[in-house]
N, C-alpha and C positions, 0 to 999 in steps of 0.2 A: 530231721529233714536236711540238716546242714552237713551230714556225714559225707566226707569226700569233697567238700566245698572249701574255697579259699575266700576270706573276707576281702571286700573291696571298699576303699574309703575315698572320700572327697579330698581335694587338696587342702581345705581348711582343717579337716580332721587330722591329716598327716602333719600339718604344721603344729597342731596341738600336741600330737604325740611327740614331736621333736622337742617342744617346750617342756613337756612333762619329763622327758628323759634328762633334760639339762637341769631343770629346777627342782624336781622331786627325787630323781634317781641319781643325781650327782655326776652325770656323764658330761664332761666339758664339751662345748660346742666344737672346739677345734679337734677333739678326739673323734666326734661323730663324723666330721668332715674328712678326717684322715681315714677312717674306716670306709667311708663311701668311696673315696678315691682309690683305695686299695682294692675294694671289691670290684670296682669297675675295671681296674687294670688287670686283675686276675681273670675276669671274664673275657677281656680283650685277648689275653694270651691264649686262653683256651680256644677261642673262636678263630683266631688268626695266628696259629703257632709259629709261622715263618716270619711274621712281621717284625721289623726293627726300626721303622720310621713312623712316628705318629705326630700329627698336627692337631692341636687342641684349640677349639674356638671358644672364647670366653666372653660372657657378658658381664652383668653385675650381680651381686648377691651370692648366696650360697651355691647356686648352680655353677657359677664361675669358680668359686673356691674349690669345689670338687674337681673341676678341670685342672686347676693349678696343682692340686695334690697329685692327680694322675700323671701329669707331665713330669713332676719332680721324681716320682717313683720310676717312671720309664727311664729318665736320665740316669738314675742311680743304678739301673740294670744295664747300662751301656748303650741304650737306644739313642737315636737322634730324636729329641723331643723339642718341639717348638710350639709357641702359643701365638695365635692371632686374636687380638682383642677388639671388641666393638664398644666397650665401656672402659674408660681410662682406669686402669687398676689403682692408680694413686688415690682414687676416690673411694675405693673399697673400704669397708669397716669390719671390725671384729675378726672372726675366724677366717673370713675370706681374704682380708688384707694380709693376715699372717701367712696364709697358704700361698699368696702371690709372692711375698717377700722370700719365703722359703724356696720357691721355685727359682727365683732369680739367683739367690745365693747358691743354688745347686748347679747353676750353669745352663738353665733352660733358656732358649732364645725366646724373648717376649717382645712382640712388636705389634703395631696396629694391623688390623686385618688387611690382607692383600689377596685377592682371588687367585693370583698366579702361584701362590704357595700351596694351594690345595692339591695340585697334581704331583707335587714333589714328595709326597708321603705315601705310605701303604694303607694307613687307616686315619680317618678324620674322627675326632671326638667332638661331639656337639654339647657344649656347655653354655649355649647362648641365652636361652630363655627357659625359665623353670616352670613350675606348676602354677605360679601365681598369675600367669598371663590371662587377661580378661578381654582385651580388645584386639582388633585386627592388626596383624603385623604389617608395618609399612616402612618406607624409607630405606636407610642403609641396612636395617635388620632384614627386611624382605629381600633385598638384593643379595645379601650374604647367603641366606637360605637357598635362593635360586641358584647361586654359584655352587654351593655344596651339592645340590641335586644334579647339576649339570656336569660335575667333575668326573663322574664315573668311578670315584674312589669310595670304598665301603665306609659306612658311618656307624659309630657307636654313640647312642644318645644317652646322656646322663639324666636319669630319673624319668624324662619324657621327651620325645622329639620336639624341638623348638617349633612353636606355632600350632601345636595340637592342644586343644582344651582338655585339661586334666579331668574335668567332671563329666564331659559329654562325648569326648572323642571327635569333636568337630574341628575341622581345619579353620583356623582364624586367618583367612587370607591366603597364606602359604605355610607349608610345614616341611621340616626335614624328613626325608625318606631314609630311615635308618635300617641297617641290616640286623642290628642288635640294640636292645634297650635294656639298661640295667636300672631298675627302679628301687628306691630305698625306703626303709622303715615300714611303709604300708603300700599295698598294691593300689594304684590309682584306677578308679572306675573307668576313666576315659581311655585307658590303654586297651580295652577289651570290647568296645562297641563303636558304633558310628563309623567314621572314616579311618579309625585307628589301624585297621588291618593293612592299609596301604602305606603305613608310615612307621610302625613299631618294629617290624621284623620279628626276630625271636625275643621274647621278654624273659629276663632273668630277674628274680627277686632277691634282694639283699637286705636282710633284717637288721644288719649292723650290730649283731650281738646284744640287742636290747632285751630286757626281761620279757618273758612270754606273757606276763599278766599286765603289761603296760596299757593295752587296749581293752582290759576286762570290762570297763564301764562305758565303752564307746560302741554303740551298735553300728555295724557297717552300713554303708549306703546300699550295698548289694552283695550277693555271693556269686562267686565263679564256680559253676557246676561242671565237673568233668565226668569221665567214664566211671570212676569209682563211686560217684554219687548215684549214677544210674544202676550200676551193678548191685549196690546195697539194697535196692528195691526188688531184686530178682532172686528170691530164695529158691533153692532147689526144690523140685516137685516131689511130692509123695510118690512112692512106688506104686501105690494103688489109685493114683489119680485117674479121673475120667473127664471127657470133654465137657460135661455139664458143670464142672467145677471152675471153668475158666471163662465163663460168660458167652454171650451171643451178641455179636456186633451186627448192626444193620447199617449199611452204607446206602445213602439215598442221593442219587444224582444221575448224571449221564443223559442229558437231553439228546436229541438226534445228532449224531456225529461226534458226541463227546463221551461215548461209552467207555473209552479207555481210561478216563479219569476215575470213574467209579470202580472199574476193575482194579486199577493200581491201588486205590485205597483199601479195597477189600482184601487183596492179597497181602498188603502190608500188615493189616490187622491180624491175618492168619500167621504170617511169618514171625510176629512178635509173641505169638502164643495164645491168641483168642481161641476158645474151644470151638466155636461155630461162627461162621460169617455168612450173612445174607447180603445180597446186593439188589436194591430196588431201583430199576432203571427203565428207560424207554423200552417197550417190547421189542423193538428192532435190534436191540443189543444183546438180548439174552443168549442167543446161540453162540455169538462170538465170545461172550464172557465164559460160558461153560466150556467151549472148546479150548480156550487159552488156559483156564484154571478150573478143572472140574470139581475141585474141592469146595469151591464157592457155591452157594445156593443162590441162583439168579432168578429174579421174579420181574416180569414185565408189569408196569403200573401205568394205566391210562389216566389215573386221577387219584385224588386223595382217598376215596373209599377203598381202593385196592391196597392201601397201606395197612388197613385194620388187622387182617390176619397176621401180617408180619410183625406188627407192634406187639401182639400178644406174646410173641416168643423172644423179642429183643430185650437185652439188658442195657445196651448203650447204643446211641445213634450217632453216626457220622454224617453230617448233612452239608452238601455244597459242592463236592467234586463234580465238575461238568454240569452243574444244575441249570445254569441259565437264569434268565429273569423274565421269561414269558409267562403266559397264563398257566400252563402246566406246572412250571417251576414255582410260581407264587402259591398255587393251591397246595402243593406238597409242603412248602415252607410254612404256610399258615397253619396247616394241620399239625405239623411236628412241633411248632412252638407250644402247643397245648399238651404234648406228650409228657408222661410222667418220668420217662427214662432220662438219664443224663445225656446231654448233647455235646458234640464237638462240631463247631461251625467253621467253615472255610469258604473261600472263593465267593461265588454268587450268593450264598446264604448270608454272607457278611454285607454284600451290597444291598440285598433286600432288607436286612436289618437296619442299615443306615437310612433307608427310606422310611422306616417305621420303627424307631428306636424302642427298645424294651430292655428291662433289667431282669436278670435271673441269676440265682446264686449257685446253681449246680452245673453250669455249662462252661465250656472252654471255647474261647474265641481265638482264631489264629490268623490275624490279618498281616499282609505285607504292608509296607509303608503307604502305598496308594490306597488300599482298603482302609487302613487306619485313618488316613486323612478324611475319607468320606464319612467314616463313623464319627469323627470329631468335628466335622464341618469346617475343615481347614485345608491346607495344601501339603503336599509331600515334603516340601522344603522345611516347613515348620515342624513336621514330625521328626525329620532327620536331624534338625538342629539340636534337639534335646530328646533323645529316644527314651530316656528314663522317665522324664516328665510325661511323655506321650503315653507310655504303657500304663503309668499310674492314672492318668486321666481317663483312659479307656476303661480300666477296671472300676474306677469310681462311678463312671456313667452307666456301664452295662453289667457290672457285677461279675461273679464267677472268677475264673482264671483267664488271664489274657496273655497270649504269646505274640509278641511283635517280632516278626521275622526280619531277616537281613543279616549282614555281617555283625556278629555278636548278638544273636537273637536274645530277646529279653522276655522273662516270664514274671508276672505280678499276680499275687493272690489277694492284694489289698493290704497285707501286712509286710510282706517280704518281696524283694526283687532279686531274681537270679539272672545271670548271664550264662548262656550255654557255650561252653568251649568247643572249638573245632569248626569244621566246615571249610569250604573252598569255593572259588569262583565257578567251578564246574557245575555247581548247584543252580546256576542261573539258566535253567532250562525247564521246559514244560513238564508238568507232572510231579515235580518235587513236592509241592504243597499237598498234592493228593496223597502221596506216600506218607507225609507227616501226619495228615488227618487220620489215616488208618493206623499208624503207629500209636498215636495217643489214644484213640478209641480202643485199640486192642489191649493196651496196658490198663486203661480204665476198667475194661471188662473183667480183668483179672484181679480186681480189688484194690488197685492203687487209688489214692485220693486224687481229686482233680489236679492239685498242685504237683503231687508226686508223678502222676502220669505225664503231665505236660513238661516238667523239667526233664525227667528221664527220657521222654520221647524226643525232645529237642536235641539232647546230647547224643542219643543213639542214632538219630537221623543224621547228625553231623558226622559222627564217627563212621557210620556206614558209607557216607559220601567220601570221606577221606580214604577209606580202604579202597573203594571202587575207583578212585582217581589215581591209583598207583600207576596205571597205564596212561595217564594223562588227564588233565582237567577238561580240555576242549573235547567236546563230543560225549561227555558223560550224560547218560540217560537216567531218568528216574527209576526205571526198572532195574538198572544196575545195582541199586541199593538193596534189593530184596534178598539176595543171597548173603551178603555180609551182615544184614540185620539178624538173620537167624543165628549166626555165630556169636554176635555181640550180646544177644539176650540169653546166652548160655555161658556165663562167665566162668563157671567152674570147669567147663570142658574146653575152654578157649584161652590158653595161657598167654596169647599175644594181645588180647583185646585191650588190656589196660595200657599198652605201650604204643598204640596206633592212633 
């Protein structure tokens, strides 16, 4: 299941890997710091090839040491390199102190932080606060971060942007907005979810030439799933395949005025390869659904009894798009909770579930943070403060597989947490969740396990949105994802998919 995934670690785990490298593998701490600074400087040169003036901001500890190394290496290449410090380097210890002294000996200008120096360089390097930060940033540190963000000068962050929590992606008061983050030894979970997307820029991983088996006995906190992971679940079809081999999805939703939600979910299920798709909706929507997409089988349902003939044929049910919470909605919801088929729940189906909690092992729940808060009996801020904890709590309470949507969508099956790579702000528009429901249901109908379908569905949904946003994020519509989805679920015939 982890094919194509990258392991994500907590800050404590990475510190332990650092210790193991030094104490068990014999790599000196100063050597690790030198490798980190060199990797960051190499990334800086690739990202800003014309730059020749760099200003490094240093705090205390190893993060500062990495910064002093980078400044020294830049100076050795003939760059103008200066350091502004917020923690007196004379108090540094160990490898970080050596790195500071080496930088001074190499002719690097080292002085207390002055905001006016920020605009005299072409790149700022953030080595202020590392991954151990636990409390809100305040005082001179917060003022320095605000000055960096106001400078208009691009920033490279060492290991993690200062002020961003390494384990949750939460901004601790204020945080550097970097254009590039070079992270070392292990990928930090907080770089890929929460508020991280507004702060990390491009993330580059530098393993510092450590042995590949260093983390062999350390289970990751989560896995970063990309397109390769999704593609690995999409085997080429037999030349003698027929529609009956790929499942029958039943989408249930679309109260009066919301038929488009059910139609989007139905077409998404078909576009990712479901053999047959039916849509059970308010009778007033049937003509419109058939006119827009005649391949869907649309049925008007006045109440729960009308679902019975549809349930006889369905293999997977997607419940919630445009469902509403009225009497009609509740009747359908209550009937389908007793259905034998696997369920994918979204939107108002989740709100109805929050009002009458139930645990089930074979369903997929796809809440956004607001719906997650209702399901947990808390508020959105609490969910967003620790998204990993929230998705784990949801899974423990409701069972099955849970997908917590948002920047850095999370999937939890009770044993493993995945983060879906990709996606963009254009997805903040109506109907995106309906498409995702259809994608997951369509993959589930084709034989993927609940976890496989959910992880692959989240990744494909994000990848389709990134493709559709090539003409701009603003104004992106949910329906714009349907065409790229078809290309993405045919990886052997789409040679660009893995690179988008």
